[in-house]
Steps between C-alpha positions, in 0.01 A plus 500: 500500500609139451234229520618218725408142448404220735754223552325220317749221564480319834859388441607870482300579809680229696839618370419853621385375838815293547717801402316731741514247782881514473491880517261548790174383652374856466546509123351150463200592719425820297505292181295220643236728646472669163468179301270326752266784600484728202551821697643810343856575613376812684271281714770241563745768616232666711463184714611509863610201703170510688311456176643152445659368821294218651221564248308269270377787278637826371258790527581828333354812345648516151713807460398566139128426520424562870307171495496242775674171420523184709655167391655195665872454539575174317711209623808608304503846660412398863839353596691771315308771681546323836875476450528860375294656782607270786702765691337806356268760661149548362511874449795505259493476119519142380765576238792712608817621329836438662461856646172392665276709273193366325599361159381680191392372159822595327698273728264213426525573127881474522478173693260335252686629194837396634373146572350464153802642316741284698294192423472588128122541520399723211153615610432869516471507878427755770324508834164461328623173355424336835134596495463402131674165570252426774213580263639298211555186705173539692318514169693203362404293803135597547403640154266738689544851372209634710657407836836643379320813386359537851840433664655777284199733527476530122185628337478231226633152426662623179709745700622216722589275203687780332675595828639149555599452138251222422348683206844535342568129555175418320589729212849351475364149501250582228783623279708191568205271428398686182664390173365545152 
């Protein structure tokens, strides 16, 4: 199993968003929900229109853990969701294929990988990259591993730091800063 990395560069994030915006609002919205909410791809793809349309919060039961999760929809996502759901019915899946089936994780993987490869972004990416990217940048902004641990439902702060790649960044920096 390949270990995927967070996208650490804001510049790369914006390049991917711009690329996906040209492809489709659906692809951009999947990416943006992942990087702004920290949900697993299984929970993103499990959303229905009624879960987000006209809402200020997303409320779910996590597919992997069975735990309740509720969080606000931020100002970046609000207009995207409004545009994407404007003429949609509440009981249908939020993300559909062109054949009107619920999207699956392999389709999302191909979308994310294609965008990164096309843009020359060399990260080891996958669908879990979105969740790790959220965690990495949340930590960089707030420096609060405990709140991030709670968001991710991890059992210890060390697990969270390892998960988002912060411990490897610290190790790498120590090597760069160490000279005899």
